[in-house]
C-alpha positions in Angstrom: 0.0 0.0 0.0 2.9 2.4 0.6 3.9 2.2 -3.1 0.5 3.4 -4.3 -0.7 2.2 -7.7 1.6 -0.3 -9.3 0.9 -3.1 -11.9 3.1 -5.6 -10.1 5.8 -5.9 -7.5 8.3 -7.8 -5.5 9.5 -8.1 -1.9 12.9 -8.8 -0.4 12.4 -11.2 2.5 15.2 -11.6 5.0 14.8 -13.8 8.1 11.0 -13.8 7.8 10.8 -9.9 7.5 10.1 -7.8 4.4 12.9 -5.2 4.2 12.1 -3.9 0.7 9.0 -3.7 -1.4 9.3 -2.5 -5.0 6.9 -2.2 -7.9 6.3 -0.6 -11.2 3.6 0.3 -13.8 3.4 -2.0 -16.7 5.3 0.4 -18.9 8.8 0.0 -20.3 9.6 3.7 -19.6 8.7 3.4 -15.9 11.6 3.3 -13.4 9.6 1.8 -10.6 9.8 2.7 -7.0 10.3 1.0 -3.7 9.9 1.3 0.1 12.9 0.3 2.2 12.4 -0.4 5.9 15.5 0.7 7.8 16.1 1.6 11.4 12.3 1.3 12.0 11.3 3.8 9.4 10.1 3.6 5.8 12.0 5.4 3.0 10.4 5.8 -0.5 13.1 5.4 -3.1 12.7 5.9 -6.9 14.2 3.4 -9.4 17.3 4.2 -11.3 16.8 2.3 -14.5 13.8 2.3 -16.8 12.3 -1.0 -17.8 9.1 -1.4 -15.9 8.2 -4.7 -14.3 11.0 -6.6 -16.0 13.7 -4.4 -14.2 11.8 -4.8 -10.9 11.6 -8.6 -11.2 15.3 -9.0 -12.4 16.5 -7.0 -9.4 16.3 -3.2 -9.3 18.6 -0.5 -8.1 16.8 2.3 -6.1 18.3 5.5 -4.9 17.4 8.6 -2.9 17.6 10.2 0.5 21.3 9.3 0.8 20.7 5.6 0.1 21.3 3.3 -2.8 19.7 -0.1 -2.6 20.5 -3.0 -5.0 18.7 -6.3 -5.2 21.2 -9.0 -6.3 18.9 -11.7 -7.5 20.1 -15.2 -8.4 20.0 -16.3 -12.0 18.6 -19.7 -11.4 15.0 -20.7 -12.2 12.6 -19.4 -9.6 10.5 -21.6 -7.3 6.8 -21.0 -7.8 4.1 -21.2 -5.1 0.9 -19.3 -4.3 1.0 -17.2 -7.4 4.6 -16.0 -6.7 8.0 -16.6 -8.2 10.9 -16.6 -5.7 14.7 -16.5 -6.2 17.6 -16.5 -3.8 18.9 -13.0 -3.5 21.0 -10.5 -1.5 20.1 -6.9 -0.7 22.9 -4.3 -0.6 22.1 -1.1 1.2 24.6 1.8 0.9 23.8 4.8 3.2 25.3 7.7 5.1 26.9 5.4 7.7 28.3 2.7 5.3 27.3 -0.4 3.4 25.4 -3.5 4.6 24.5 -6.6 2.6 21.6 -8.8 3.8 22.6 -12.2 2.4 20.6 -15.3 1.7 17.2 -13.7 1.4 14.5 -14.2 -1.1 13.2 -12.0 -3.9 9.5 -12.8 -4.1 7.5 -11.4 -7.1 3.8 -11.7 -8.0 3.5 -13.9 -11.1 
């Protein structure tokens, strides 16, 4: 709901928590947007690269408010369950106090 109107989206799940939700309109010119949960607050971040839903699903880069967030999605075939496709993924967050990588998470996208 924090993203507003989007045609589809994905979530980065780490240790059972959603740290990032990203979505896009179904338009190749759309850069998408995401909401990062960090230090107990939500940051709205715009996408860096145009490409619509395809860029979001393949692992977007989002930047704003002093943060750059990269989803490093695995290239293997996704597992599919409950209308979602899931890949192994890492989330790299660069911010004002340094860089952190959340490793061995899942990138879960609506099919």
